[in-house]
C-alpha positions as YAML, in Angstrom:
chain: A
units: angstrom
residues:
- id: 1
  name: UNK
  ca: [85.98, 28.72, -26.64]
- id: 2
  name: UNK
  ca: [85.35, 25.88, -29.11]
- id: 3
  name: UNK
  ca: [85.00, 28.15, -32.13]
- id: 4
  name: UNK
  ca: [88.24, 29.96, -31.29]
- id: 5
  name: UNK
  ca: [90.45, 26.86, -31.22]
- id: 6
  name: UNK
  ca: [92.77, 27.24, -34.21]
- id: 7
  name: UNK
  ca: [94.76, 24.00, -34.15]
- id: 8
  name: UNK
  ca: [92.89, 21.37, -32.13]
- id: 9
  name: UNK
  ca: [94.95, 18.58, -30.57]
- id: 10
  name: UNK
  ca: [93.58, 15.38, -29.07]
- id: 11
  name: UNK
  ca: [96.36, 15.53, -26.46]
- id: 12
  name: UNK
  ca: [94.90, 18.79, -25.11]
- id: 13
  name: UNK
  ca: [91.17, 18.53, -25.83]
- id: 14
  name: UNK
  ca: [90.52, 14.82, -25.49]
- id: 15
  name: UNK
  ca: [88.58, 12.83, -28.06]
- id: 16
  name: UNK
  ca: [85.21, 14.51, -27.63]
- id: 17
  name: UNK
  ca: [86.57, 18.05, -27.46]
- id: 18
  name: UNK
  ca: [88.83, 17.45, -30.46]
- id: 19
  name: UNK
  ca: [86.12, 16.19, -32.81]
- id: 20
  name: UNK
  ca: [83.65, 18.90, -31.77]
- id: 21
  name: UNK
  ca: [86.27, 21.64, -32.24]
- id: 22
  name: UNK
  ca: [86.84, 20.38, -35.79]
- id: 23
  name: UNK
  ca: [83.12, 20.23, -36.54]
- id: 24
  name: UNK
  ca: [82.51, 23.69, -35.08]
- id: 25
  name: UNK
  ca: [85.32, 25.11, -37.23]
- id: 26
  name: UNK
  ca: [83.68, 23.55, -40.31]
- id: 27
  name: UNK
  ca: [80.38, 25.28, -39.61]
- id: 28
  name: UNK
  ca: [78.40, 22.41, -38.11]
- id: 29
  name: UNK
  ca: [75.87, 23.25, -35.38]
- id: 30
  name: UNK
  ca: [77.69, 22.43, -32.14]
- id: 31
  name: UNK
  ca: [76.45, 23.90, -28.83]
- id: 32
  name: UNK
  ca: [78.82, 26.71, -27.86]
- id: 33
  name: UNK
  ca: [81.25, 25.92, -25.11]
- id: 34
  name: UNK
  ca: [84.84, 25.73, -23.88]
- id: 35
  name: UNK
  ca: [87.34, 23.06, -22.87]
- id: 36
  name: UNK
  ca: [89.15, 22.68, -19.57]
- id: 37
  name: UNK
  ca: [92.22, 21.08, -21.13]
- id: 38
  name: UNK
  ca: [94.33, 18.10, -20.16]
- id: 39
  name: UNK
  ca: [97.05, 20.61, -19.20]
- id: 40
  name: UNK
  ca: [94.66, 22.00, -16.59]
- id: 41
  name: UNK
  ca: [94.24, 18.48, -15.20]
- id: 42
  name: UNK
  ca: [98.01, 18.12, -14.86]
- id: 43
  name: UNK
  ca: [98.20, 21.54, -13.17]
- id: 44
  name: UNK
  ca: [95.50, 20.41, -10.75]
- id: 45
  name: UNK
  ca: [97.43, 17.24, -9.90]
- id: 46
  name: UNK
  ca: [100.68, 19.17, -9.40]
- id: 47
  name: UNK
  ca: [98.94, 21.83, -7.31]
- id: 48
  name: UNK
  ca: [97.68, 19.11, -4.96]
- id: 49
  name: UNK
  ca: [100.88, 17.00, -5.00]
- id: 50
  name: UNK
  ca: [98.97, 14.10, -6.54]
- id: 51
  name: UNK
  ca: [101.20, 13.18, -9.50]
- id: 52
  name: UNK
  ca: [103.40, 10.76, -7.55]
- id: 53
  name: UNK
  ca: [100.44, 9.23, -5.73]
- id: 54
  name: UNK
  ca: [98.53, 8.75, -8.99]
- id: 55
  name: UNK
  ca: [101.51, 7.02, -10.58]
- id: 56
  name: UNK
  ca: [102.00, 4.80, -7.56]
- id: 57
  name: UNK
  ca: [98.37, 3.74, -7.22]
- id: 58
  name: UNK
  ca: [97.83, 3.36, -10.98]
- id: 59
  name: UNK
  ca: [100.88, 1.11, -11.29]
- id: 60
  name: UNK
  ca: [99.40, -1.45, -8.92]
- id: 61
  name: UNK
  ca: [95.85, -1.57, -10.30]
- id: 62
  name: UNK
  ca: [94.75, -5.00, -11.51]
- id: 63
  name: UNK
  ca: [91.52, -6.99, -11.71]
- id: 64
  name: UNK
  ca: [91.81, -8.07, -8.07]
- id: 65
  name: UNK
  ca: [92.16, -4.64, -6.47]
- id: 66
  name: UNK
  ca: [90.72, -2.10, -8.91]
- id: 67
  name: UNK
  ca: [87.76, -1.18, -6.69]
- id: 68
  name: UNK
  ca: [89.84, -0.03, -3.72]
- id: 69
  name: UNK
  ca: [92.54, 1.65, -5.79]
- id: 70
  name: UNK
  ca: [90.05, 3.41, -8.02]
- id: 71
  name: UNK
  ca: [88.17, 4.70, -4.99]
- id: 72
  name: UNK
  ca: [91.43, 5.97, -3.46]
- id: 73
  name: UNK
  ca: [92.30, 8.03, -6.55]
- id: 74
  name: UNK
  ca: [88.74, 9.35, -6.95]
- id: 75
  name: UNK
  ca: [88.71, 10.47, -3.32]
- id: 76
  name: UNK
  ca: [92.04, 12.27, -3.73]
- id: 77
  name: UNK
  ca: [90.81, 14.14, -6.80]
- id: 78
  name: UNK
  ca: [87.50, 15.05, -5.15]
- id: 79
  name: UNK
  ca: [89.32, 16.44, -2.10]
- id: 80
  name: UNK
  ca: [91.81, 18.45, -4.17]
- id: 81
  name: UNK
  ca: [91.77, 22.23, -4.47]
- id: 82
  name: UNK
  ca: [91.32, 23.71, -7.92]
- id: 83
  name: UNK
  ca: [94.23, 26.07, -8.75]
- id: 84
  name: UNK
  ca: [93.11, 29.74, -8.64]
- id: 85
  name: UNK
  ca: [94.17, 30.37, -12.25]
- id: 86
  name: UNK
  ca: [91.90, 27.55, -13.48]
- id: 87
  name: UNK
  ca: [89.00, 28.88, -11.42]
- id: 88
  name: UNK
  ca: [89.59, 32.34, -12.87]
- id: 89
  name: UNK
  ca: [89.75, 31.09, -16.45]
- id: 90
  name: UNK
  ca: [86.64, 28.96, -15.93]
- id: 91
  name: UNK
  ca: [84.76, 31.99, -14.65]
- id: 92
  name: UNK
  ca: [85.89, 34.06, -17.62]
- id: 93
  name: UNK
  ca: [84.83, 31.41, -20.12]
- id: 94
  name: UNK
  ca: [81.50, 30.69, -18.44]
- id: 95
  name: UNK
  ca: [80.70, 34.41, -18.44]
- id: 96
  name: UNK
  ca: [81.48, 34.54, -22.17]
- id: 97
  name: UNK
  ca: [79.28, 31.50, -22.71]
- id: 98
  name: UNK
  ca: [76.36, 33.38, -21.16]
- id: 99
  name: UNK
  ca: [74.25, 30.26, -20.68]
- id: 100
  name: UNK
  ca: [71.85, 29.63, -17.84]
- id: 101
  name: UNK
  ca: [72.58, 25.90, -17.77]
- id: 102
  name: UNK
  ca: [75.51, 23.84, -19.04]
- id: 103
  name: UNK
  ca: [76.52, 20.26, -19.70]
- id: 104
  name: UNK
  ca: [79.86, 19.24, -18.17]
- id: 105
  name: UNK
  ca: [81.26, 16.37, -20.22]
- id: 106
  name: UNK
  ca: [84.33, 14.16, -19.85]
- id: 107
  name: UNK
  ca: [86.75, 14.13, -22.80]
- id: 108
  name: UNK
  ca: [89.59, 11.69, -22.18]
- id: 109
  name: UNK
  ca: [92.74, 11.90, -24.29]
- id: 110
  name: UNK
  ca: [92.77, 8.18, -25.09]
- id: 111
  name: UNK
  ca: [89.08, 7.77, -25.91]
- id: 112
  name: UNK
  ca: [87.42, 7.26, -29.28]
- id: 113
  name: UNK
  ca: [90.27, 5.93, -31.41]
- id: 114
  name: UNK
  ca: [89.75, 3.44, -34.23]
- id: 115
  name: UNK
  ca: [90.15, 0.49, -31.86]
- id: 116
  name: UNK
  ca: [88.93, 1.84, -28.52]
- id: 117
  name: UNK
  ca: [85.80, 3.66, -27.48]
- id: 118
  name: UNK
  ca: [85.08, 4.79, -23.93]
- id: 119
  name: UNK
  ca: [81.45, 5.58, -24.79]
- id: 120
  name: UNK
  ca: [79.53, 5.80, -21.52]
- id: 121
  name: UNK
  ca: [82.59, 4.91, -19.42]
- id: 122
  name: UNK
  ca: [83.31, 8.36, -18.01]
- id: 123
  name: UNK
  ca: [80.82, 10.69, -16.39]
- id: 124
  name: UNK
  ca: [78.80, 13.53, -17.88]
- id: 125
  name: UNK
  ca: [76.66, 15.97, -15.91]
- id: 126
  name: UNK
  ca: [73.67, 17.60, -17.56]
- id: 127
  name: UNK
  ca: [71.73, 20.82, -16.95]
- id: 128
  name: UNK
  ca: [74.10, 22.23, -14.33]
- id: 129
  name: UNK
  ca: [73.52, 25.84, -13.32]
- id: 130
  name: UNK
  ca: [76.18, 27.98, -14.95]
- id: 131
  name: UNK
  ca: [77.89, 29.10, -11.75]
- id: 132
  name: UNK
  ca: [81.67, 28.97, -11.52]
- id: 133
  name: UNK
  ca: [81.77, 27.06, -8.24]
- id: 134
  name: UNK
  ca: [79.40, 24.40, -9.52]
- id: 135
  name: UNK
  ca: [81.19, 24.06, -12.85]
- id: 136
  name: UNK
  ca: [84.57, 23.66, -11.13]
- id: 137
  name: UNK
  ca: [83.12, 21.00, -8.83]
- id: 138
  name: UNK
  ca: [81.70, 19.02, -11.76]
- id: 139
  name: UNK
  ca: [84.96, 19.33, -13.69]
- id: 140
  name: UNK
  ca: [86.64, 17.55, -10.77]
- id: 141
  name: UNK
  ca: [83.91, 14.90, -10.82]
- id: 142
  name: UNK
  ca: [84.64, 14.30, -14.51]
- id: 143
  name: UNK
  ca: [88.36, 13.98, -13.82]
- id: 144
  name: UNK
  ca: [87.66, 11.55, -10.98]
- id: 145
  name: UNK
  ca: [85.46, 9.45, -13.29]
- id: 146
  name: UNK
  ca: [88.57, 8.45, -15.25]
- id: 147
  name: UNK
  ca: [89.07, 6.04, -12.35]
- id: 148
  name: UNK
  ca: [85.51, 4.79, -11.97]
- id: 149
  name: UNK
  ca: [85.11, 1.02, -11.98]
- id: 150
  name: UNK
  ca: [83.71, 0.58, -15.49]
- id: 151
  name: UNK
  ca: [86.52, 2.67, -17.05]
- id: 152
  name: UNK
  ca: [89.23, 0.80, -15.13]
- id: 153
  name: UNK
  ca: [87.77, -2.58, -16.13]
- id: 154
  name: UNK
  ca: [87.69, -1.51, -19.77]
- id: 155
  name: UNK
  ca: [91.34, -0.43, -19.67]
- id: 156
  name: UNK
  ca: [92.36, -3.69, -17.99]
- id: 157
  name: UNK
  ca: [90.54, -5.71, -20.68]
- id: 158
  name: UNK
  ca: [92.14, -3.67, -23.45]
- id: 159
  name: UNK
  ca: [95.59, -3.55, -21.78]
- id: 160
  name: UNK
  ca: [95.48, 0.25, -21.81]
- id: 161
  name: UNK
  ca: [97.42, 2.54, -19.45]
- id: 162
  name: UNK
  ca: [95.71, 4.00, -16.38]
- id: 163
  name: UNK
  ca: [97.52, 7.34, -16.58]
- id: 164
  name: UNK
  ca: [96.06, 8.93, -19.71]
- id: 165
  name: UNK
  ca: [94.98, 12.51, -19.15]
- id: 166
  name: UNK
  ca: [91.50, 13.96, -19.40]
- id: 167
  name: UNK
  ca: [89.99, 17.22, -20.61]
- id: 168
  name: UNK
  ca: [86.48, 18.39, -19.77]
- id: 169
  name: UNK
  ca: [84.03, 20.01, -22.15]
- id: 170
  name: UNK
  ca: [81.61, 22.64, -20.82]
- id: 171
  name: UNK
  ca: [78.77, 23.47, -23.22]
- id: 172
  name: UNK
  ca: [75.52, 25.33, -23.27]
- id: 173
  name: UNK
  ca: [72.76, 22.88, -22.37]
- id: 174
  name: UNK
  ca: [70.27, 22.07, -25.12]
- id: 175
  name: UNK
  ca: [66.90, 20.99, -23.64]
- id: 176
  name: UNK
  ca: [66.28, 18.60, -26.51]
- id: 177
  name: UNK
  ca: [62.95, 17.23, -27.62]
- id: 178
  name: UNK
  ca: [64.49, 14.25, -29.46]
- id: 179
  name: UNK
  ca: [67.97, 12.76, -29.09]
- id: 180
  name: UNK
  ca: [69.86, 9.83, -30.46]
- id: 181
  name: UNK
  ca: [72.81, 8.36, -32.28]
- id: 182
  name: UNK
  ca: [73.59, 7.86, -35.95]
- id: 183
  name: UNK
  ca: [76.03, 5.30, -37.34]
- id: 184
  name: UNK
  ca: [77.20, 6.11, -40.87]
- id: 185
  name: UNK
  ca: [77.86, 2.40, -41.39]
- id: 186
  name: UNK
  ca: [76.03, -0.54, -39.84]
- id: 187
  name: UNK
  ca: [77.80, -1.21, -36.49]
- id: 188
  name: UNK
  ca: [76.78, -4.89, -36.48]
- id: 189
  name: UNK
  ca: [76.87, -6.03, -40.11]
- id: 190
  name: UNK
  ca: [79.63, -3.55, -41.13]
- id: 191
  name: UNK
  ca: [77.59, -2.56, -44.19]
- id: 192
  name: UNK
  ca: [79.04, 0.80, -45.26]
- id: 193
  name: UNK
  ca: [76.18, 1.48, -47.69]
- id: 194
  name: UNK
  ca: [73.58, 2.16, -45.00]
- id: 195
  name: UNK
  ca: [73.05, 4.61, -42.15]
- id: 196
  name: UNK
  ca: [71.56, 3.45, -38.84]
- id: 197
  name: UNK
  ca: [69.66, 5.99, -36.72]
- id: 198
  name: UNK
  ca: [68.48, 5.29, -33.17]
- id: 199
  name: UNK
  ca: [66.56, 7.83, -31.11]
- id: 200
  name: UNK
  ca: [64.06, 8.53, -28.37]
- id: 201
  name: UNK
  ca: [62.23, 11.42, -26.72]
- id: 202
  name: UNK
  ca: [64.03, 13.92, -24.47]
- id: 203
  name: UNK
  ca: [67.73, 13.90, -23.60]
- id: 204
  name: UNK
  ca: [70.15, 11.44, -25.18]
- id: 205
  name: UNK
  ca: [71.24, 9.78, -21.94]
- id: 206
  name: UNK
  ca: [68.23, 7.47, -22.21]
- id: 207
  name: UNK
  ca: [69.56, 6.14, -25.52]
- id: 208
  name: UNK
  ca: [73.32, 6.00, -24.92]
- id: 209
  name: UNK
  ca: [72.90, 4.42, -21.47]
- id: 210
  name: UNK
  ca: [70.60, 1.71, -22.80]
- id: 211
  name: UNK
  ca: [67.74, 2.86, -20.60]
- id: 212
  name: UNK
  ca: [65.21, 2.65, -23.44]
- id: 213
  name: UNK
  ca: [64.53, 0.62, -26.54]
- id: 214
  name: UNK
  ca: [64.80, 3.42, -29.13]
- id: 215
  name: UNK
  ca: [63.24, 3.80, -32.55]
- id: 216
  name: UNK
  ca: [65.55, 2.50, -35.26]
- id: 217
  name: UNK
  ca: [65.75, 3.59, -38.89]
- id: 218
  name: UNK
  ca: [67.86, 1.99, -41.61]
- id: 219
  name: UNK
  ca: [68.63, 4.46, -44.41]
- id: 220
  name: UNK
  ca: [70.21, 3.76, -47.80]
- id: 221
  name: UNK
  ca: [73.20, 6.06, -48.23]
- id: 222
  name: UNK
  ca: [72.98, 6.53, -51.98]
- id: 223
  name: UNK
  ca: [69.34, 7.67, -52.04]
- id: 224
  name: UNK
  ca: [68.77, 8.69, -48.37]
- id: 225
  name: UNK
  ca: [65.59, 6.65, -48.50]
- id: 226
  name: UNK
  ca: [64.38, 4.79, -45.43]
- id: 227
  name: UNK
  ca: [64.72, 1.04, -45.95]
- id: 228
  name: UNK
  ca: [63.26, -0.01, -42.62]
- id: 229
  name: UNK
  ca: [61.64, 1.52, -39.54]
- id: 230
  name: UNK
  ca: [61.45, -0.28, -36.20]
- id: 231
  name: UNK
  ca: [59.30, 1.28, -33.48]
- id: 232
  name: UNK
  ca: [60.95, 1.30, -30.06]
- id: 233
  name: UNK
  ca: [58.98, 1.22, -26.83]
- id: 234
  name: UNK
  ca: [60.70, 4.37, -25.47]
- id: 235
  name: UNK
  ca: [59.06, 3.88, -22.07]
- id: 236
  name: UNK
  ca: [61.26, 6.39, -20.23]
- id: 237
  name: UNK
  ca: [62.09, 10.02, -21.04]
- id: 238
  name: UNK
  ca: [64.83, 12.12, -19.43]
- id: 239
  name: UNK
  ca: [63.94, 15.82, -19.29]
- id: 240
  name: UNK
  ca: [65.52, 19.00, -17.93]
- id: 241
  name: UNK
  ca: [64.17, 20.64, -14.78]
- id: 242
  name: UNK
  ca: [65.10, 23.72, -12.76]
- id: 243
  name: UNK
  ca: [67.45, 21.58, -10.67]
- id: 244
  name: UNK
  ca: [69.01, 19.21, -13.18]
- id: 245
  name: UNK
  ca: [67.29, 16.36, -15.01]
- id: 246
  name: UNK
  ca: [64.44, 14.02, -14.18]
- id: 247
  name: UNK
  ca: [63.38, 10.60, -15.44]
- id: 248
  name: UNK
  ca: [59.67, 10.30, -16.26]
- id: 249
  name: UNK
  ca: [57.37, 7.73, -17.82]
- id: 250
  name: UNK
  ca: [56.91, 8.56, -21.49]
- id: 251
  name: UNK
  ca: [53.29, 9.49, -22.32]
- id: 252
  name: UNK
  ca: [51.56, 6.55, -23.97]
- id: 253
  name: UNK
  ca: [50.88, 8.38, -27.23]
- id: 254
  name: UNK
  ca: [54.61, 9.00, -27.64]
- id: 255
  name: UNK
  ca: [55.57, 5.39, -26.95]
- id: 256
  name: UNK
  ca: [53.52, 4.29, -29.95]
- id: 257
  name: UNK
  ca: [54.73, 7.11, -32.22]
- id: 258
  name: UNK
  ca: [57.97, 7.39, -34.19]
- id: 259
  name: UNK
  ca: [60.18, 10.30, -33.11]
- id: 260
  name: UNK
  ca: [61.30, 11.29, -36.61]
- id: 261
  name: UNK
  ca: [59.39, 11.98, -39.81]
- id: 262
  name: UNK
  ca: [60.92, 11.40, -43.25]
- id: 263
  name: UNK
  ca: [62.07, 15.03, -43.59]
- id: 264
  name: UNK
  ca: [64.00, 14.96, -40.32]
- id: 265
  name: UNK
  ca: [65.46, 11.56, -41.18]
- id: 266
  name: UNK
  ca: [66.77, 12.85, -44.51]
- id: 267
  name: UNK
  ca: [68.14, 16.07, -42.97]
- id: 268
  name: UNK
  ca: [69.85, 14.12, -40.21]
- id: 269
  name: UNK
  ca: [71.33, 11.62, -42.67]
- id: 270
  name: UNK
  ca: [72.72, 14.46, -44.81]
- id: 271
  name: UNK
  ca: [74.38, 16.13, -41.82]
- id: 272
  name: UNK
  ca: [75.90, 12.87, -40.64]
- id: 273
  name: UNK
  ca: [77.27, 12.03, -44.08]
- id: 274
  name: UNK
  ca: [78.84, 15.49, -44.21]
- id: 275
  name: UNK
  ca: [80.52, 14.70, -40.89]
- id: 276
  name: UNK
  ca: [81.79, 11.38, -42.25]
- id: 277
  name: UNK
  ca: [83.34, 13.23, -45.20]
- id: 278
  name: UNK
  ca: [85.07, 15.74, -42.93]
- id: 279
  name: UNK
  ca: [86.43, 13.10, -40.52]
- id: 280
  name: UNK
  ca: [87.15, 10.62, -43.32]
- id: 281
  name: UNK
  ca: [85.87, 7.48, -41.64]
- id: 282
  name: UNK
  ca: [82.44, 6.03, -40.69]
- id: 283
  name: UNK
  ca: [81.18, 7.78, -37.56]
- id: 284
  name: UNK
  ca: [79.13, 7.09, -34.44]
- id: 285
  name: UNK
  ca: [77.44, 10.47, -33.91]
- id: 286
  name: UNK
  ca: [75.43, 11.72, -30.94]
- id: 287
  name: UNK
  ca: [72.94, 14.48, -31.68]
- id: 288
  name: UNK
  ca: [69.80, 16.14, -30.41]
- id: 289
  name: UNK
  ca: [66.95, 18.11, -31.92]
- id: 290
  name: UNK
  ca: [65.31, 21.22, -30.53]
- id: 291
  name: UNK
  ca: [62.65, 23.01, -32.54]
- id: 292
  name: UNK
  ca: [63.66, 21.02, -35.66]
- id: 293
  name: UNK
  ca: [67.30, 22.15, -35.39]
- id: 294
  name: UNK
  ca: [69.92, 19.40, -35.27]
- id: 295
  name: UNK
  ca: [72.69, 19.91, -32.71]
- id: 296
  name: UNK
  ca: [75.83, 17.76, -32.75]
- id: 297
  name: UNK
  ca: [77.06, 16.50, -29.38]
- id: 298
  name: UNK
  ca: [79.81, 14.03, -30.28]
- id: 299
  name: UNK
  ca: [81.37, 12.15, -33.17]
- id: 300
  name: UNK
  ca: [83.66, 9.17, -32.87]
- id: 301
  name: UNK
  ca: [84.92, 6.32, -35.04]
- id: 302
  name: UNK
  ca: [82.77, 3.20, -35.24]
- id: 303
  name: UNK
  ca: [85.11, 0.81, -33.45]
- id: 304
  name: UNK
  ca: [83.20, -2.34, -34.43]
- id: 305
  name: UNK
  ca: [84.50, -1.85, -37.98]
- id: 306
  name: UNK
  ca: [87.90, -2.71, -36.55]
- id: 307
  name: UNK
  ca: [89.86, -0.19, -38.59]
- id: 308
  name: UNK
  ca: [89.49, -2.41, -41.64]
- id: 309
  name: UNK
  ca: [87.96, 0.20, -43.91]
- id: 310
  name: UNK
  ca: [90.83, 1.79, -45.77]
- id: 311
  name: UNK
  ca: [88.93, 3.70, -48.43]
- id: 312
  name: UNK
  ca: [87.95, 7.25, -47.55]
- id: 313
  name: UNK
  ca: [84.20, 7.67, -47.66]
- id: 314
  name: UNK
  ca: [82.99, 9.30, -50.86]
- id: 315
  name: UNK
  ca: [79.26, 9.87, -51.13]
- id: 316
  name: UNK
  ca: [79.11, 12.66, -53.67]
...
């Protein structure tokens, strides 16, 4: 379980799992969950005699053949049998989680460094019924997504290896009313004295996938005062249902209303600055709000800063 991880390692938990384990250990509100580690992925590959095949196919991937080779690896992973010990451990952890629905989220080992961000590259599955068979199936889907086309193209462009491992994060699903991202420095202008908040109604996939034009708030770090508000159209909302998620047209009164009031903006800014202090670098943070409670879903470095900020953040 996330809260029980004593010494988190990126090599075992992946980028997403690693940062959330740290935040959970520091008392931040992170949805409870567990990690199917990168070691489990290797065990899965060995159990299905896929290590050699993966190495062979990955070694020949280039920009002329990535579609066929990626599909071949994804098909092999999808057809593979999950080792009984991983199924058993998944069942044990999901029973301890005691959630009706979960989010199954990719957490690649090489994602979210100072110079690379795989945001939106790998797959996440929301509002999945917390049944062992379903969770195991979606874990495999997450592993397979390491070789989806957009992730392969990104690695080719960045000259990154195709054989990094992947963990998978399984968390209690939060049926959020508002979701968004917060940058603790301006991702475009690189201004480290402001916070940029973007958000919309419902689940965060609408924001991170670019499906909507979100509300945007520019906040001064020193005073936590809002410098500028820009109303987004927010025409689409993603909501939870009994069988997953659904995309609906946002009610007109919500499209012309801001999602956050000044109190929520200030509370959110405070939380995100606390995260920046803990992780010691400006952060790109995904969050959601349910009944005025802020839940943290991910925190990664802002890669557009280029690793050029050497001073540790200090907003006392």
